[in-house]
NUMARBA-159958 format. One record per residue: residue in three letters; x, y, z of N, C-alpha, C, CB in turn. Coordinates in steps of 0.05 Angstrom, whole numbers, padded with zeros to 5 digits, always signed. Glycine has a CB too. Layout:
ALAXYZXYZXYZXYZ
...
This chain:
MET+00016-00024+00000+00000+00000+00000+00017+00025+00000-00019+00000+00024
ALA+00040+00023+00013+00057+00047+00015+00067+00055-00012+00081+00041+00033
GLY+00073+00036-00030+00083+00043-00057+00063+00058-00073+00091+00018-00071
LYS+00037+00052-00069+00016+00065-00085+00013+00094-00077-00010+00051-00082
ARG+00020+00101-00052+00015+00128-00042+00040+00146-00043+00005+00127-00013
GLN+00062+00136-00055+00086+00152-00056+00084+00177-00073+00109+00135-00066
TRP+00065+00177-00092+00062+00201-00109+00053+00225-00093+00042+00195-00132
ILE+00040+00220-00071+00029+00242-00055+00052+00258-00043+00011+00231-00032
LYS+00074+00245-00035+00097+00259-00024+00109+00278-00044+00118+00239-00014
GLY+00111+00269-00069+00122+00285-00090+00103+00307-00100+00130+00268-00113
ALA+00078+00303-00096+00058+00322-00106+00055+00347-00088+00031+00309-00109
ILE+00061+00343-00062+00058+00365-00043+00085+00379-00041+00048+00354-00014
LYS+00086+00401-00054+00112+00416-00055+00115+00435-00031+00113+00432-00081
ARG+00093+00447-00022+00094+00466+00000+00073+00459+00021+00089+00495-00010
PRO+00079+00440+00039+00060+00431+00058+00049+00454+00076+00072+00409+00076
GLY+00023+00455+00078+00011+00476+00096+00006+00502+00082+00028+00480+00119
ALA+00015+00506+00058+00012+00533+00045-00017+00539+00040+00028+00533+00019
LEU-00032+00520+00030-00060+00525+00024-00076+00531+00049-00073+00501+00009
THR-00070+00517+00070-00083+00521+00096-00078+00549+00107-00074+00500+00117
ARG-00053+00558+00104-00046+00585+00114-00061+00606+00097-00016+00590+00112
LYS-00063+00602+00071-00078+00621+00054-00108+00621+00061-00074+00613+00024
ALA-00119+00598+00067-00147+00596+00074-00153+00610+00100-00156+00567+00075
LYS-00135+00606+00120-00139+00618+00146-00136+00648+00144-00119+00607+00167
ALA-00118+00658+00127-00115+00686+00123-00140+00699+00110-00090+00692+00105
ALA-00154+00683+00094-00178+00692+00081-00203+00688+00099-00182+00678+00055
GLY-00199+00676+00122-00221+00671+00141-00239+00649+00133-00236+00696+00144
MET-00229+00629+00118-00245+00607+00109-00233+00580+00117-00248+00608+00078
SER-00249+00559+00115-00238+00533+00120-00222+00525+00096-00261+00512+00126
THR-00205+00505+00099-00187+00497+00078-00203+00487+00054-00168+00476+00087
MET-00223+00470+00058-00238+00459+00036-00256+00480+00022-00255+00435+00045
ALA-00267+00498+00038-00284+00519+00025-00266+00537+00008-00298+00536+00048
TYR-00242+00542+00017-00223+00559+00001-00214+00544-00024-00199+00566+00019
ALA-00209+00517-00021-00200+00501-00043-00222+00500-00065-00193+00473-00034
ARG-00247+00497-00056-00269+00496-00076-00273+00523-00090-00295+00488-00062
LYS-00268+00544-00075-00271+00571-00087-00248+00576-00107-00271+00592-00065
MET-00224+00567-00101-00201+00573-00117-00193+00551-00137-00178+00579-00100
ARG-00209+00531-00140-00201+00508-00157-00197+00516-00187-00221+00486-00155
HIS-00209+00538-00195-00206+00546-00223-00185+00568-00226-00233+00556-00234
ALA-00171+00575-00205-00150+00596-00206-00127+00586-00222-00141+00604-00178
ALA-00113+00604-00234-00089+00597-00250-00065+00595-00232-00084+00618-00272
GLY-00045+00581-00241-00019+00579-00228-00019+00561-00204-00012+00606-00219
ARG-00001+00567-00185+00004+00550-00162-00021+00547-00144+00027+00561-00146
LEU-00036+00568-00140-00059+00567-00122-00080+00548-00133-00071+00595-00119
GLY-00085+00548-00159-00104+00530-00171-00095+00501-00168-00108+00537-00200
LYS-00069+00496-00172-00058+00469-00170-00061+00459-00141-00029+00469-00178
GLN-00055+00476-00122-00058+00469-00094-00087+00462-00087-00047+00491-00075
ALA-00105+00478-00097-00133+00474-00091-00143+00448-00103-00150+00498-00101
ARG-00136+00443-00128-00145+00418-00141-00133+00394-00128-00138+00419-00171
LEU-00108+00395-00119-00096+00373-00105-00109+00368-00079-00066+00378-00101
ALA-00116+00389-00064-00130+00386-00039-00157+00372-00042-00134+00413-00025
ILE-00171+00379-00063-00197+00366-00069-00193+00337-00076-00212+00381-00091
THR-00173+00331-00092-00167+00304-00100-00159+00287-00076-00145+00303-00121
LEU-00142+00297-00059-00133+00282-00035-00156+00277-00016-00111+00297-00021
ARG-00176+00295-00015-00199+00291+00003-00215+00267-00006-00216+00316+00003
LYS-00215+00261-00032-00230+00238-00043-00218+00211-00036-00233+00242-00072
LEU-00192+00210-00031-00178+00185-00026-00187+00173+00001-00148+00189-00026
PRO-00190+00146+00002-00197+00134+00027-00173+00135+00046-00205+00104+00022
ARG-00180+00140+00071-00159+00142+00092-00156+00114+00105-00166+00164+00113
PRO-00132+00105+00109-00129+00079+00122-00140+00079+00150-00099+00070+00122
SER-00149+00056+00160-00159+00055+00187-00137+00060+00207-00172+00027+00191
ARG-00145+00064+00232-00125+00069+00253-00107+00045+00257-00140+00076+00279
ALA-00118+00021+00255-00102-00003+00258-00082-00006+00235-00120-00028+00259
ALA-00090+00001+00211-00072-00001+00188-00050+00020+00190-00087+00003+00162
ARG-00056+00044+00201-00035+00064+00204-00015+00055+00225-00047+00091+00212
ALA-00025+00041+00246-00007+00031+00267+00012+00009+00256-00023+00019+00290
ARG+00002-00006+00236+00019-00027+00224+00036-00015+00201+00002-00049+00213
GLY+00035+00010+00196+00050+00022+00175+00037+00019+00148+00077+00010+00173
GLY+00010+00017+00147-00004+00015+00122-00007-00013+00111+00009+00032+00102
ARG+00005-00033+00124+00003-00061+00115-00022-00074+00124+00028-00077+00125
LYS-00031-00093+00109-00055-00108+00117-00048-00128+00139-00067-00123+00093
ALA-00067-00135+00154-00063-00155+00175-00057-00182+00162-00088-00156+00194
ALA-00043-00199+00176-00035-00225+00166-00059-00242+00159-00017-00240+00186
SER-00081-00240+00174-00104-00256+00169-00120-00248+00144-00122-00255+00193
THR-00116-00224+00134-00130-00214+00111-00115-00218+00085-00138-00186+00114
ARG-00090-00225+00087-00074-00230+00063-00082-00256+00050-00043-00230+00070
LYS-00078-00257+00024-00083-00282+00009-00062-00302+00016-00084-00277-00021
ARG-00071-00326+00021-00052-00347+00027-00042-00361+00002-00065-00369+00046
ILE-00017-00367+00002-00004-00381-00021-00003-00410-00014+00024-00369-00028
ARG-00016-00426-00030-00016-00455-00024+00001-00470-00043-00044-00466-00025
């Protein structure tokens, strides 16, 4: 699972930048992202990425504790 999510690390160039812009505008991060998703340049890219990342399923708490790996009982067995 970790290999599939590695693109996220490369896609986020300035962590927290969109959040700071949203708070400066007095809005929530997602409300600001929805408003600015059609903006040109870096701001538009940040907004569209935030909306895309919101759509991704978040691993369960147990999976995060295991480092994103599935539990041994849920893996396919090789016979």
